[in-house]
C-alpha positions as CSV (number, residue, x, y, z in Angstrom):
1,M,0.0,0.0,0.2
2,I,1.4,3.4,-0.8
3,R,-0.3,7.0,-0.1
4,I,0.1,9.8,-2.8
5,L,0.0,13.4,-2.5
6,H,-1.4,14.6,-5.7
7,L,-1.0,17.9,-6.4
8,A,-1.6,19.9,-10.0
9,D,-1.9,23.5,-11.0
10,L,-0.1,25.3,-8.3
11,H,0.5,28.3,-10.5
12,L,3.2,29.6,-8.3
13,G,4.4,33.1,-9.2
14,W,0.8,34.1,-10.5
15,R,0.3,37.8,-9.5
16,P,-3.5,38.5,-8.8
17,G,-3.8,42.0,-10.3
18,F,-7.5,42.2,-9.5
19,L,-6.8,42.7,-6.0
20,G,-5.1,46.0,-6.3
21,P,-2.8,47.2,-3.4
22,R,-3.3,43.6,-1.8
23,A,-2.1,41.9,-5.1
24,A,1.6,41.6,-4.0
25,E,0.7,40.4,-0.5
26,R,-1.6,37.8,-1.7
27,Q,0.9,36.5,-4.3
28,R,3.4,36.1,-1.6
29,E,0.9,34.3,0.6
30,R,-0.3,32.2,-2.2
31,D,3.5,31.2,-3.4
32,T,3.9,29.2,-0.2
33,L,1.5,26.8,-1.4
34,L,4.2,24.4,-2.2
35,R,6.0,24.8,1.3
36,R,2.6,24.0,2.8
37,A,2.1,20.7,0.9
38,V,5.6,19.4,1.9
39,D,4.9,20.3,5.6
40,F,1.5,18.4,4.9
41,A,3.7,15.5,3.1
42,L,6.2,15.1,6.1
43,A,3.6,15.6,9.0
44,S,2.2,12.8,11.4
45,Q,0.7,10.7,8.5
46,P,3.5,11.1,5.9
47,V,3.2,10.2,2.3
48,D,5.2,7.9,0.1
49,L,5.0,9.8,-3.2
50,V,4.5,13.4,-4.3
51,I,3.0,14.1,-7.8
52,I,3.0,17.2,-9.3
53,A,0.8,16.8,-12.4
54,G,1.8,20.1,-14.1
55,D,1.7,23.8,-14.0
56,L,3.5,24.2,-10.8
57,F,4.5,27.5,-11.9
58,E,2.5,30.4,-13.7
59,T,5.2,30.8,-16.4
60,H,7.8,28.8,-18.1
61,K,10.4,31.4,-16.7
62,P,9.6,32.2,-13.1
63,E,11.5,34.2,-10.8
64,P,14.9,32.7,-9.8
65,A,14.0,33.4,-6.1
66,L,10.8,31.5,-6.5
67,V,12.6,28.5,-8.3
68,E,15.1,28.2,-5.6
69,A,12.3,28.2,-2.7
70,V,10.7,25.4,-4.9
71,I,14.0,23.3,-5.4
72,A,14.8,23.6,-1.6
73,D,11.2,22.3,-0.8
74,L,11.2,19.5,-3.0
75,G,14.7,18.8,-1.5
76,R,13.3,18.4,1.8
77,L,11.0,15.5,0.4
78,A,13.9,13.9,-1.0
79,R,16.1,14.2,2.0
80,A,13.1,12.6,4.0
81,G,12.8,9.6,1.5
82,V,9.6,10.7,0.0
83,A,9.6,9.9,-3.9
84,V,8.9,13.0,-6.1
85,V,7.7,13.1,-9.7
86,T,7.4,16.3,-11.5
87,V,5.5,16.8,-14.9
88,P,5.6,20.3,-16.7
89,G,2.3,21.8,-17.8
90,N,1.2,24.1,-20.4
91,H,2.0,27.3,-18.4
92,D,5.4,26.2,-17.3
93,E,5.9,24.1,-20.4
94,I,9.4,22.6,-21.1
95,T,9.3,23.6,-24.8
96,Y,11.4,27.0,-24.4
97,A,15.2,26.9,-24.3
98,D,14.9,28.8,-21.2
99,S,12.3,26.8,-19.4
100,V,12.9,26.5,-15.8
101,Y,12.8,22.7,-16.5
102,R,15.7,22.8,-18.7
103,V,17.6,25.5,-16.9
104,Y,17.3,23.6,-13.5
105,A,17.1,20.2,-14.7
106,S,20.6,19.0,-13.3
107,R,19.5,20.1,-9.7
108,W,15.7,19.2,-9.8
109,P,14.9,16.8,-6.8
110,G,13.2,13.5,-7.5
111,V,12.2,12.6,-10.8
112,L,11.6,15.3,-13.8
113,V,9.7,13.9,-16.6
114,Q,11.2,15.5,-19.9
115,N,10.2,13.1,-22.7
116,P,7.8,14.4,-25.2
117,H,6.4,11.2,-25.8
118,P,4.4,8.8,-23.6
119,A,6.9,6.3,-21.6
120,H,7.8,4.7,-18.8
121,V,9.8,7.1,-16.8
122,H,10.9,5.5,-13.6
123,T,10.1,2.3,-11.0
124,F,10.2,3.2,-7.4
125,V,10.2,0.8,-4.8
126,L,8.0,2.1,-2.0
127,N,7.0,0.0,1.1
128,G,8.5,-2.8,-0.5
129,T,6.4,-2.4,-3.7
130,P,7.4,-1.8,-7.4
131,V,5.8,1.4,-8.3
132,H,6.1,2.1,-12.1
133,V,5.5,5.6,-13.2
134,Y,4.7,6.8,-16.8
135,G,4.2,10.2,-18.3
136,L,5.2,12.8,-20.7
137,A,6.2,16.3,-20.8
138,Y,4.4,18.2,-23.4
139,T,6.9,19.8,-25.9
140,G,5.6,21.9,-28.7
141,G,6.2,20.5,-32.1
142,L,7.0,17.1,-30.8
143,T,4.1,15.9,-28.7
144,Q,1.4,14.3,-30.5
145,V,-2.0,16.3,-30.1
146,E,-4.0,15.4,-33.3
147,P,-5.6,13.1,-33.2
148,P,-5.6,12.8,-29.4
149,L,-3.0,10.5,-27.6
150,A,-4.2,6.9,-27.8
151,R,-1.0,4.8,-27.4
152,F,0.1,4.5,-23.7
153,P,2.8,2.2,-22.5
154,R,2.5,-0.4,-19.8
155,L,5.5,-2.5,-18.3
156,D,4.5,-6.1,-18.2
157,E,5.6,-6.5,-14.2
158,D,3.9,-6.7,-11.1
159,G,3.6,-3.8,-8.9
160,I,1.5,-0.5,-9.0
161,H,1.2,1.4,-12.3
162,I,0.9,5.0,-12.2
163,A,0.5,7.3,-15.1
164,V,1.0,11.3,-14.9
165,F,-0.3,13.6,-17.6
166,H,-1.1,17.3,-17.5
167,G,-3.9,17.1,-20.0
168,S,-7.6,16.9,-20.9
169,L,-9.4,13.7,-21.2
170,D,-11.8,13.4,-24.1
171,W,-11.6,17.2,-24.9
172,Q,-10.0,18.8,-28.0
173,A,-9.3,22.4,-27.1
174,G,-6.2,23.2,-28.5
175,E,-2.9,21.6,-28.7
176,R,-1.4,22.9,-25.5
177,S,-4.4,21.2,-23.7
178,L,-2.7,17.8,-24.4
179,P,-6.1,15.9,-25.5
180,L,-5.8,12.1,-24.1
181,R,-8.2,9.4,-24.8
182,S,-9.7,7.8,-21.9
183,D,-10.6,4.4,-23.6
184,A,-6.8,4.2,-24.6
185,L,-5.9,5.0,-20.9
186,A,-8.3,2.3,-19.7
187,A,-6.7,-0.3,-22.3
188,A,-3.3,0.5,-20.9
189,G,-4.2,-0.9,-17.8
190,Y,-3.0,1.6,-15.3
191,D,-4.0,1.6,-11.6
192,Y,-4.0,5.4,-11.1
193,V,-4.0,8.2,-13.8
194,A,-2.8,11.5,-12.0
195,L,-4.1,14.4,-14.0
196,G,-3.5,18.1,-14.1
197,H,-4.8,21.0,-16.2
198,I,-8.7,21.1,-15.2
199,H,-8.6,23.3,-12.1
200,K,-12.2,21.7,-11.2
201,P,-11.7,18.1,-9.1
202,E,-13.0,15.1,-11.1
203,R,-12.7,11.5,-10.2
204,R,-13.4,9.1,-13.1
205,R,-13.3,5.1,-13.5
206,I,-10.7,4.2,-16.2
207,G,-11.0,0.5,-16.8
208,A,-10.0,-1.3,-13.7
209,G,-8.2,1.9,-12.3
210,W,-9.1,5.6,-11.6
211,A,-8.5,8.7,-13.1
212,V,-8.4,11.9,-11.0
213,Y,-8.0,15.6,-11.2
214,P,-7.4,17.1,-7.9
215,G,-8.3,20.6,-8.8
216,A,-6.1,23.7,-7.9
217,V,-5.9,24.2,-4.3
218,E,-5.5,28.0,-4.2
219,G,-8.0,30.2,-6.2
220,K,-7.0,32.6,-9.2
221,G,-10.1,34.5,-8.9
222,F,-13.9,34.1,-8.7
223,D,-14.3,32.3,-11.8
224,D,-11.4,30.0,-10.7
225,P,-11.9,29.8,-6.8
226,G,-9.7,26.7,-5.9
227,V,-10.7,23.6,-4.0
228,G,-8.9,24.7,-0.8
229,C,-7.5,21.4,0.0
230,F,-4.8,18.6,-0.7
231,T,-5.8,15.3,-2.5
232,V,-4.3,12.1,-1.0
233,V,-4.8,8.7,-2.9
234,T,-4.0,5.5,-1.2
235,V,-3.3,2.7,-3.7
236,D,-3.5,-1.0,-2.4
237,K,-3.0,-4.0,-4.6
238,P,-2.7,-7.2,-2.5
239,G,-1.5,-10.5,-3.9
240,G,-1.2,-8.7,-7.5
241,G,-5.1,-8.6,-8.0
242,P,-7.3,-5.4,-9.1
243,A,-5.9,-2.2,-7.2
244,R,-8.1,-0.6,-4.4
245,V,-7.9,3.2,-4.9
246,E,-9.0,5.4,-2.4
247,V,-9.3,9.3,-2.6
248,A,-9.1,11.7,0.5
249,T,-9.1,15.7,0.7
250,F,-7.6,17.5,3.8
251,P,-7.5,21.1,4.4
252,A,-4.9,23.1,2.9
253,G,-5.0,26.6,4.8
254,A,-6.0,28.3,1.4
255,R,-7.6,31.6,1.8
256,P,-11.3,31.4,0.5
257,V,-12.5,32.7,-2.7
258,R,-16.3,33.0,-2.7
259,T,-19.0,34.4,-4.8
260,I,-22.5,35.1,-3.0
261,T,-25.6,36.3,-4.6
262,L,-27.7,38.4,-2.5
263,D,-31.3,39.6,-3.3
264,V,-31.9,42.8,-2.0
265,T,-35.6,43.1,-3.0
266,T,-36.9,43.0,0.5
267,L,-34.5,45.5,1.8
268,G,-35.5,49.2,2.4
269,D,-32.4,51.2,1.8
270,A,-28.6,51.2,1.5
271,D,-28.0,51.0,5.2
272,A,-29.7,47.6,5.0
273,V,-27.9,46.4,1.9
274,V,-24.8,47.3,3.8
275,E,-25.6,45.2,6.6
276,R,-26.9,42.2,4.7
277,I,-23.7,42.0,2.7
278,R,-22.0,42.2,5.7
279,A,-23.9,39.6,7.6
280,E,-24.0,37.2,4.8
281,A,-20.5,37.3,3.7
282,E,-19.4,36.8,7.0
283,A,-21.5,33.5,7.6
284,R,-21.0,32.2,4.1
285,A,-17.2,33.2,3.4
286,G,-15.5,34.6,6.6
287,R,-13.8,37.7,7.4
288,E,-10.5,36.6,5.9
289,A,-12.2,35.9,2.5
290,I,-11.9,37.2,-1.0
291,V,-15.4,37.9,-1.7
292,R,-17.6,38.9,-4.5
293,V,-21.1,39.9,-3.6
294,E,-23.6,39.9,-6.6
295,L,-26.6,42.2,-5.8
296,V,-29.8,41.1,-7.6
297,G,-33.4,41.8,-7.3
298,A,-35.4,45.2,-7.3
299,A,-32.9,47.8,-5.7
300,P,-34.2,50.2,-3.3
301,G,-33.3,53.1,-5.4
302,V,-30.0,53.7,-7.4
303,L,-27.3,51.9,-5.6
304,D,-23.9,53.5,-5.2
305,V,-21.4,50.4,-5.5
306,G,-18.3,52.6,-4.8
307,A,-20.1,53.9,-1.5
308,L,-21.0,50.4,-0.2
309,T,-17.7,49.1,-1.2
310,A,-16.0,52.0,1.1
311,R,-18.4,51.6,4.2
312,L,-17.6,48.0,4.1
313,S,-13.9,48.5,3.8
314,G,-11.9,46.4,6.2
315,S,-14.6,43.9,6.9
316,F,-13.0,41.4,4.5
317,Y,-9.7,40.5,3.0
318,F,-10.9,41.7,-0.4
319,L,-14.6,42.8,-1.3
320,E,-15.9,43.2,-4.7
321,I,-19.7,44.1,-5.3
322,V,-21.5,43.5,-8.4
323,D,-24.7,45.3,-9.1
324,N,-27.1,43.3,-11.4
325,T,-30.4,44.7,-9.5
326,T,-33.3,46.1,-11.5
327,I,-34.6,49.4,-11.3
328,V,-36.8,49.6,-8.0
329,D,-40.3,49.5,-9.8
330,A,-42.2,50.3,-12.7
331,A,-43.9,53.6,-11.3
332,H,-40.4,55.1,-10.3
333,V,-39.4,54.6,-13.9
334,A,-42.6,56.0,-15.0
335,R,-42.1,59.2,-13.1
336,L,-38.6,59.6,-14.4
337,A,-39.7,58.9,-17.8
338,A,-42.1,61.9,-17.6
339,E,-39.3,64.3,-16.5
340,P,-38.5,67.2,-19.5
341,T,-34.6,66.4,-18.8
342,V,-31.8,64.8,-20.3
343,R,-32.6,61.9,-17.8
344,G,-36.0,61.6,-18.8
345,E,-35.0,61.5,-22.5
346,F,-32.7,58.6,-21.7
347,V,-35.1,56.4,-19.9
348,R,-37.8,57.2,-22.6
349,R,-35.4,56.3,-25.4
350,V,-34.4,52.8,-23.4
351,Q,-37.9,51.9,-22.8
352,R,-38.6,52.1,-26.3
353,R,-35.7,49.7,-27.0
354,L,-37.2,47.5,-24.3
355,A,-40.4,47.3,-26.0
356,E,-38.9,46.2,-29.1
357,A,-36.4,43.9,-27.3
358,A,-35.8,40.5,-29.5
359,D,-35.3,38.4,-26.5
360,E,-34.9,38.0,-22.8
361,E,-31.1,38.3,-23.2
362,E,-31.4,41.5,-24.9
363,S,-34.1,42.8,-22.4
364,A,-31.6,41.9,-19.6
365,L,-28.6,43.9,-21.1
366,L,-31.1,46.8,-21.7
367,A,-32.2,46.9,-17.8
368,Q,-28.6,46.9,-17.0
369,V,-28.1,50.1,-19.4
370,L,-31.2,51.7,-17.7
371,R,-29.6,50.9,-14.2
372,C,-26.3,52.1,-14.7
373,G,-27.2,55.1,-16.9
374,L,-29.7,56.4,-14.1
375,A,-26.6,55.8,-11.6
376,A,-24.4,57.8,-13.8
377,L,-27.1,60.6,-14.4
378,E,-27.5,60.7,-10.6
379,G,-23.9,60.9,-9.9
380,A,-23.9,57.6,-8.1
381,G,-21.4,55.8,-10.7
382,S,-21.8,52.4,-11.5
């Protein structure tokens, strides 16, 4: 039996520009992710093998200080007798002459996969069991991408057979996504296929084994919030029979990234909106979270998003408010349309367009135009 810490898509070195003045601080915090993973791997329930299934770095040429920190952390694993396998991804691909995996290859702890085609790359003996590892490093111009990879090697030897790829199962989305045929992986007979590239977690039965995307641990933004946990896989193959694979997750100390939808229809004024945002975001995300609050429903008047955000300053690590509300009510809009003003003319024109809208999507867009336009005309911003 062996225990594997399966990592992928750490994207160290990524800078979260949307956080403004907190971007550099958040980048430094996020760049400790590998160190936290190594600490976890060496803790009270140590793992036998650490797999990094691509996109360890955000780019193929990360800052030298970051690379040195990564080599030092992986070196801690090697000195502790923990096996390490690193596969380049599509962000930190090995294609380029100045790729981190070419420049630092001679110093890289553990097994660094560099072959551009599927191959057996190494056999470890872990807990007395041979563990055969297969994989490739996507290399532009060399690695087959069309048609999707369908020929995968496997030694005819006892032990546990593990494949590692940074690619996409049954999904053709450009050559750097490295398309892989799941039926071919099933035919190869691997016990476990460690995958990277897809940031959402997924587990799929592949023949007699399992293919797993652990997901990105630390989020990169509201559309890519991360899973917040480490994935540990136990593979047991007693007596040479079918492998038993168990997948478990453990908290990784990641900062939460949350999107919360809040209906403000029943709220009486901006003060009530502020208090509801504070209460809901604290309850559902926590004060240390990176939070986006999407306001929906009928707003109590024209909302000043900038003022709302300023009033909640300091309540969360980062807060973004998105106003997707509609105008408060038809009577209010009718009163505005009756005005002999620029604002009244604006409302009348949008109303005419709304009456001629071709579908719900256009109607929703025009409603947003009306809301944002009124906010601007009343000096509230948008």
